[in-house]
C-alpha positions in Angstrom: 118.3 3.4 191.7 114.8 2.3 192.5 111.6 4.4 192.9 111.5 6.1 196.2 115.3 6.7 196.3 116.9 10.1 196.6 118.2 11.6 193.4 120.8 14.4 193.9 121.7 17.2 191.6 124.8 16.9 189.5 125.5 20.6 189.7 125.1 23.1 192.4 122.1 25.5 192.6 122.3 29.3 192.4 121.1 29.4 196.0 121.6 29.4 198.8 125.2 30.7 199.1 127.3 29.1 201.8 129.4 31.3 204.2 132.6 30.5 202.3 131.0 31.9 199.0 130.6 28.5 197.3 127.2 27.3 196.1 125.2 24.8 198.1 124.5 21.4 196.5 120.9 20.6 195.7 119.3 18.7 198.5 118.0 15.9 196.3 114.5 14.6 195.7 112.7 11.3 196.3 111.5 9.8 193.0 107.9 8.7 192.7 108.0 6.5 189.6 110.1 5.7 186.5 108.9 8.8 184.7 109.8 11.0 187.6 113.2 9.3 187.9 113.8 9.9 184.2 113.0 13.6 184.5 115.3 13.9 187.6 118.1 12.2 185.8 117.8 14.3 182.7 117.1 17.7 184.4 118.1 17.5 188.1 117.3 21.1 188.9 114.3 23.5 188.9 114.3 26.3 186.4 115.4 28.9 189.0 118.2 26.6 190.1 119.7 26.1 186.6 123.4 27.1 187.0 124.3 27.7 183.4 126.8 25.7 181.4 130.0 27.5 182.5 129.1 27.4 186.2 128.1 23.7 185.9 131.4 22.8 184.2 133.2 24.9 186.8 131.7 23.0 189.7 132.3 19.7 188.0 136.0 20.5 187.3 136.6 22.6 190.5 137.7 25.6 188.5 136.5 29.2 188.2 133.4 29.9 186.0 135.5 32.2 183.8 138.1 29.5 183.2 135.3 27.0 182.5 133.9 29.5 179.9 137.3 29.8 178.3 137.5 26.0 178.1 134.1 25.9 176.5 134.9 28.6 173.9 138.2 26.9 173.0 140.4 29.7 174.4 142.0 27.2 176.7 142.5 23.5 176.1 141.2 21.1 178.7 144.2 20.1 180.9 144.9 16.4 180.8 144.7 16.2 184.6 141.1 17.5 184.4 139.9 14.9 181.8 139.4 12.1 184.3 136.8 14.2 186.1 134.8 14.4 182.9 135.3 10.7 182.3 134.1 9.8 185.8 131.0 12.1 185.5 130.1 10.5 182.2 130.6 7.0 183.5 128.3 7.8 186.4 125.6 9.1 184.0 126.0 6.1 181.7 125.5 3.8 184.7 122.4 5.6 185.9 120.9 6.0 182.5 121.6 2.3 181.6 120.0 1.1 184.8 116.9 3.3 184.1 116.8 2.2 180.5 116.7 -1.5 181.5 113.9 -0.8 184.0 111.9 1.1 181.4 112.3 -1.8 178.9 111.2 -4.3 181.6 108.1 -2.2 182.1 107.3 -2.3 178.4 107.7 -6.1 178.3 105.6 -6.5 181.4 102.7 -4.4 180.1 102.8 -5.6 176.5 100.1 -8.1 175.6 101.5 -11.6 175.3 102.3 -12.4 171.6 102.3 -16.2 172.1 
């Protein structure tokens, strides 16, 4: 992802509600610089949009928030057929974070005084 590209939310916001009762996905934001891109990657929502951990996990897994809460509290074990969804999400994050990490390191090298 480069500056000026749209960064979408990884979870759904509390508002607005769609007619079917599901939550609308965040619209995304155009990043202005590497710092802004970092902030959007780490915290892709505004404070009033923060869905809470159970709701975020529920959206990610496609389950009810109560069931997600039970998974988080160890009352239910994560079903094997749901694990690939978590793996896929983490792989996406690793890819995005790795790309941003390399661009930030390139910026450091570019702006460091030459040590030759």
